N, C-alpha and C positions, 0 to 999 in steps of 0.2 A: 352494375353501378360504375360511375365514372371514376370514383376513387380506386376501385379495383383495377380499372384499365390503366390509370396513371402509375400505379405501383409497378408496373411491368416496364416503365421507361426511366431512363437516366436524365433525359433532356426533353422538354416540351417547347416547340417553337410556335409562337403565335404571330401570324402575319396574314393579312388579308390578301396578299399576292401568293397564290399557290405555287408558283414557279420558284420563288425564293425559299418557301418552306420545304419543297421537295429537294432543292439543291442542298440545303443545310442537312436534311435527313441523310442524304446520300454521303455527304461529307463526314458526318459523325459515325455513320455505320461502317465506313471504311476504316475507322479507328476503333471499332468494336464497341462503340457507345450504342445504346438503345434509344432511338430518337422518335418522337411523334410530332407531326405537323398538324395544327388546327388553324382554320381561317376565321372562326368566330370566337372572340375572346370571352363571350358569355358562357361558353361551354366549360371553362375551367375557373371562372371568376370566384365561385364558391365551392369548387369541387376538389380542392387540394386536400389530400388525406393527412391526418396528423403524422408528423415525423416522416413525411415523404422524403426520400433520400435524393430527390433530383433537383434540377435547376430550370429556370424559365428563361427563354430568349424571346423577347417581345418587340414587335415594331411599335414605334411611338405613334405614328400618324395612321389611325384606322378609324373607319366610320362607326358611329354609335358610342364605342368605348375606346378612348385613346390609351396609349401605353402607360402614361403616368397614372390615369384613373385605375387601370387594371393593377398596376403595382401597388397602389394604396390598398385595394381590396385584398390582394394576396398577403401583403405585410401585416394586415390587420388579423389574418388567420395565423400566420407564422412570421414574426418579425425578423427572423434569421435566414429566410429563404433567399438564395442568391438570385437576382434578377438582373439580366443583361438586356439593355435597351438598345434598339436599332433606329437610326433615323437617315433619311436622305437629304437632309437640309443643312447639316453641319451647324446647328444652333448651339453655340457655346454656352449662352445663358441657360438654355434648357438643360444642357448636359450638367452644368453646376447645380441647377435646381434638383435634377433627378438624383444626383449623388447625395445631396443633402437630405433628401427624403428617403434614402435608403437603398438606392440602386447599387448593385455590385460593381457594374461598369457600364460604359456607354461607348457604342461603336458606330462609326459613320459608314453609311453606304456609299459606294461599293467597298466591301471589306476584303482584307487579305485573308485567305484561307488559314494560313499558318498562325496568324494573329488571332483569328477566331478560335481555333483549336487550343491555343495556349491559354486564352482567357477561360474557356470553358473547363478545361482540365483543372486550372487553379480553383474555379468556383466549385467544381464537384468535390475536390479534395477538402475545401473549407467546409462544405455542407457535411461531409463525412465526419470531420472532426467536431463540428457543432453537435451533431446527433450523438456521437460517442460521449461527449461531455454531458449532454443531457441525460443519458443513460446512467453514467457514473453518478451524477448528483442524485438522480432518482433512487438508485441503489443505496446511497449513503443515507438519504432521508428515510428510506423504509426500514433502516436498521438504527434509527435514532433514539433507541431506548436508553435510559440512563445507565451509567456504569460501562464496563468493558464491553466492547462489540466484537463479534467475530464477522468480519466482512468477507464477502465473496459469494459467487454463485456457481463455482466449479463443482463437478460431481463429488470430488474428495471432500471439499468443505461442506456441502450439503449433507453428506453421509455423516460427517463428524458432528454437525449440529444436531442431526437426528439422534445419534447416540447420546449426546449430552442431554437433550431435552427429555429423553426417556428415563434418565436416572437422576435428574437434577435435584429432586426432593427425596430420593431414596438414601438410606444410610450407607449404601455400599461404598467401599473404598474404590479408588480409581487409579489406574496407571496410564499416564500419558506418554506416548512415544513420538519422538520427532527429532530431526536434526538440529544442531546448534543454530539458533536464530529464527526458528519457526514459530516461536510465540507460545511455548509451553506454559509459562507463568500467566500469560494472558488468558489462556484456556482455563487454567485452574481458578484464576480470579473470577472469570465468567461463571463458572460452576458455583462458586461461593455467593457472589453478589446477586445471582438470580435465583437463589435457593432460599428456603425457609431459614437458613443459618445467617443470612445476610447481616443481621443486627449484631451478631457476635463477631469475635476476632477472626481475621484471616492472618495466619502467621506463616511466613515463608523462611525456609532455611536452605541454604545451598550446602549440601553435604560434602561437596568436593572442595569448598573454600574454607572449611573449619579444620584446624589441626586435629589429628586423631586423639590427641591427649586431652582435649577439651570438649569434643563433640558430645560425649556422653552426659557431661554436666549440663551442656546447652540444651539437650533434648529432655533430660529427666529432672533437671534441677539438683540442688543439693542443700543438705542442712548445714548449718554452721558447724565447723570443725570437721566435716566429712573428709577433707584432705588438706594438705598444706596450701594455705592461701584462701581457703574458704572461711572467711571471718564473719560472714553473716549468711542467712538463709537466702537461697536463690531459687526462684520459680523457674521451672524449665519450660520449653516451648510446648510440650504436650499439655501441661496444666494451663499455661497462658492461652492456649487455643481452645480450652474447653468450652463446649457449646458451639463452637465454630468449625474452622477448617485448618488443618496443618498441611502445608505443602512442603514436601521433601524433594527438592530438585537434585539432580544428579545422584539419585539413589544408588546407582552402581558404584559410587565412591565410598560407600560406608564399609568400615572394616568388618570382616566376618565375625569377630567377637561381639560387635554391636548388633549385627543382623539378627542374632539369636534373641537378644533383648527386645528389639523392635517387633519380632514376631510374637513374642508373648504379649506385648502391649496391644497389638493389633487383635490378638485372639481374646484376651481377657478384658480389654477396655478399662484397664487399671494401669496406674503408673506409681512407682515409688521413687522419691527423691533419693539421691545418693546419700548414705548415712542414716536412713530412716527405714523403719519396719512397717510404716503405715501406708496402706494402699489408698490412692485417690481414684475415685470413679470418674471415668471420662465418658462424655457424650460428645463425640468428636468424629469428623470425617477426615480420613487420611487421603490425600492426593499425592501420588509419587510421580516423578518424571524421570525419563532416561533418554539419552541420545545414542545409546548403544543396544545391541541385541542381548537382553538379559538371559535368554535361553542359551545363547552361545557361552556366556559367562558361567552359567550353571554347568554346561558340559565340561568346562576346564576348571571347575571347582572354585571359581572366583566370586560366585554369588550363590546363595542358598536357594535350593529349588523349592523348599517348603514356603520361604518368604515370598518368592515369585508367585507361587500358586495363591498366596493369601492376598497379594497386591493386585494381580490381574484379573480379579472377578469381573471388572469392567475395564476394557482397554480402549483408549481413545488415540487412534493414530492421527498425527498431524501431517498432511502431505507437505513435501518440500515445495518451494516456490516455483521451481522449474516444472513441477507436475500440475501446477494450476495457473498456467500463463494467462488464462482468460480473466484472472483476477488482478493481474499486475497493475493495469492502468487505474483500476479502482482504488487499490491500496496506495499507489503513488499519489493520487489526487487527494485522498484522505490525509496522508502524512503531510503533503505540501500545504493543505489548508490549515493544519494544526500549526505548522511552522510559520506560515504567513501571519496567523494571529499572534503567535508568540513574539515574533520579531518585528511586528508591525511593518511588514513589507508586502507590496502588492503581489498577487499571484498571477503570473502570466501563463496562459495556456501553452502546453507543449506543441511544437510543430510535428508534422508527420514523420520527419526523419528521427527525431528523438523518441517519438512513440514507438516506432519500429525497433529502435535500439533497446528499449525497455523490454519488449516482448522476446526479442532474440537472445538477450543476455542469459547466461546460465544461473546466475545468482548463487554462488557458492555459500554466501553468507545469509542467504534467505531473506525473510522479511526485515531483519535487522539491517541488512546491507541496503535494502530498498529504502527503508526509512532514513538512513544516513544520506543517500543520494538525494532524496526529496528535500531534506533540510539544506544541503549544499546548494541545491537548485534554487531555492528561495533566497538564500544568503548571497550566493556568488553569481547566479545567472546560469543559463543552460550550458554555454560553451565551457565554462570553467568546471561546472559540476560533471558534465558527461565526459569531458576530457580526462579528468583525474579519476573519476569513479568507474568508468566503463572502458574507454578507449585505452588509457594507460596501463590498465591491468594486463592487456594483451602483451605489453612489453616485458612482463615477468616470465620470460621463457628460458630455455636452456642456454641461451647466449649471455644471460646475466649471471654474474657471480653471486655468491651468497651475500657478500658485503654490499653489493649494489642493491640487492633485493631489501636488505635490512635498512639501508639508507633511504630507499624509496618510500617504504612504509613509515619510517620514522618521520620523514618530512611530511608525509600526508597526515599523520596523527597530529603533529604540532599545528599544521595549518587548520585542521578541523577544530582543534581546541581553541585556537585564537578566534576563529569565526564564531564559534559557540559563545565565547566570552566577549565578543565585540572588541577584541584587541587588548583586553585587560591582561597584563603580565601576571598579576597577583593571582586572579582566578585561574589562568592557564597553568601556573605553577601548582596550584592546589589540585586541579583536575588531573594533571599528568604526574603528580607527586615528584616534581623535579625541583632541585635547588635553583635560586634565581640565576647563579652564574652558569650552571649547566644549561639552562633554558637559553640564555643569552648566547652562549658559545654554539649551541646547535642552530639557533636562528641565524647566526653569523655564518656558520658553515654552509647552510642551505640557502643563503641569501633571501631570508624571509623578512619582509618588511611589515612591522606590526601595524603601521598606519593604514595598510590596505584592508585591515579588518575592522578599523574603528567606524562605528555607525553614528 
């Protein structure tokens, strides 16, 4: 089939003069492009395969089918295919008409070889970016089910989704493992929202963010008078999540004394409020998450081994972003589209240089860092976003003092907060939890102009 033949080539030249076609094939092959020359435009008029990654270079003046007619036929198959037209007549009016009708460029014969190579190279790069965008959009649409979505097609993500779907409606507790910023809560919410428990409560608690003195009452609840300050009955997270899901993030942070009580609840599926002797039956799924190796903590006596065995009946590992580089462009586009809708700003496609930066960056902050970059990209543009978020992080090396590093990140956080809040000092103060004078002092210190962030 012709479509199978065309898939082997990067460039197809259509010209009724065989010598010109042969010369162009030789020119492109010397630059390692795969080129094909045909003299009959009818051979390719309807034969371009879907998502063909190549470009067309066509003469305008040909018998039977001229270049403009051929271009119209090809663009009706794929409106984004780059078509470069050649003419020996220098017709400016025709050139303008061709560009209006969708031609990528227009070159007059005789042409300069370097000029031809430059235009063809840029056309091929544009075609590659167009097809990548299509692929990303198709992937997003294929995963457009309501609720949280786990995007990606890398082997690690496919394996993770496979594990999740095997246990999504089973009563088994789940342990999620992943570095900071990989999306552990997203996976927990996905498990809940796509399960039979989706109509009941999803309750999340960060075990590392609650002081040890109150975490027990937060989880188990308390009767009135159970301790000083307990002036009324309080329902705990276990009870509030009954029928649904309780997500225990940073489970490694729970005190050993509390781990014993957690184990009992997991085994008995009953909970007692502090100050009460009455057990409350629980129909609940527990999802725990950790960013550290719990087995290593067990070896050092910092985590109970029996609790680990109870929690890791099903373990869901989330790969770090650097381990799933093929998903980075998809995730960036997803986050950028969300930011575009939220901030009512147009989404401009990335160029090839910035796309390469995305894939080559190590992403120590994982998906959270990528999302931050996507939002900055929509808000501030590519140059500002990539300079501060990727390039400038390279400056944080051994030559910078601790104070310089602290000031760098401090300025970055203030700028991000101002961007997020569209220049509002009040909202920025609240987000950063800073007094007004402190915020103004720091903005003056770093020469940050609030007006630059007002939209």
